[in-house]
C-alpha positions, 0 to 999 in steps of 0.5 A, a space after each residue: 888698278 888701285 886708285 891713289 886718291 884712296 891714300 888721300 881719303 885714308 889720311 883724311 879719315 884718320 884725322 877726321 874721325 878722332 874726337 880729340 883732334 876734333 875738340 882741338 880744331 873743331 871746324 873740320 879736316 879738309 883736303 887742300 883748302 878749308 871753306 870760308 869762315 872757319 877759324 880752327 881746322 886741319 888742312 891736308 895737301 898732297 906735296 908729291 906722289 911717287 910710284 916705285 915699279 918692279 917688272 910686274 908693275 907698281 910695287 908701292 907708292 909714296 905720298 908726301 902730305 903737308 898736314 897742319 892745324 890752322 887757327 887764328 889767334 883769337 880762336 884760343 886753340 892750343 896749337 902745340 897740342 893740335 900738332 902733337 895730336 896729328 903726330 900721334 894719329 899718323 906717326 907709325 900708325 896703320 892706315 886703312 886704305 881701300 885697294 892698298 896694303 899700308 906699309 908705313 907713315 912717317 913724319 919727314 919735317 915739322 911745320 910751324 909758322 904764323 901768317 898775317 891775314 891779307 884781308 884783315 892785317 890784325 889777324 894772325 893765323 898759326 900753322 903747325 903740323 908736319 910733312 908726312 910720307 905714306 907708303 902703300 902697296 897696291 893690293 
């Protein structure tokens, strides 16, 4: 049986292995939350996962991810360029997913918002990216 976490791993790998994105957000790509002390990074979070069935079993899976660049205002990151690069890497681009055949990846919504740091109120964090659906069929 296919392991759905391989879809997560494929999205992370696609982003983490891109030198352009790494130059824009040099502190790495993380699932869920970045480690303390990072100032310019990508976070990927699973929002929802759905299985679609046929009589013989699972036909395909749809995983909806929040994929966003995060940087504080003092980092000097061009967040517009970072979000655009995330889109170039994911929108309609094939993913290599162990145990699956990739069907489609599409952005569902754009994300852009500031956030005040609760520990340091003078620090503003910028979040920019999108929600992406990945459709994959177990091999």
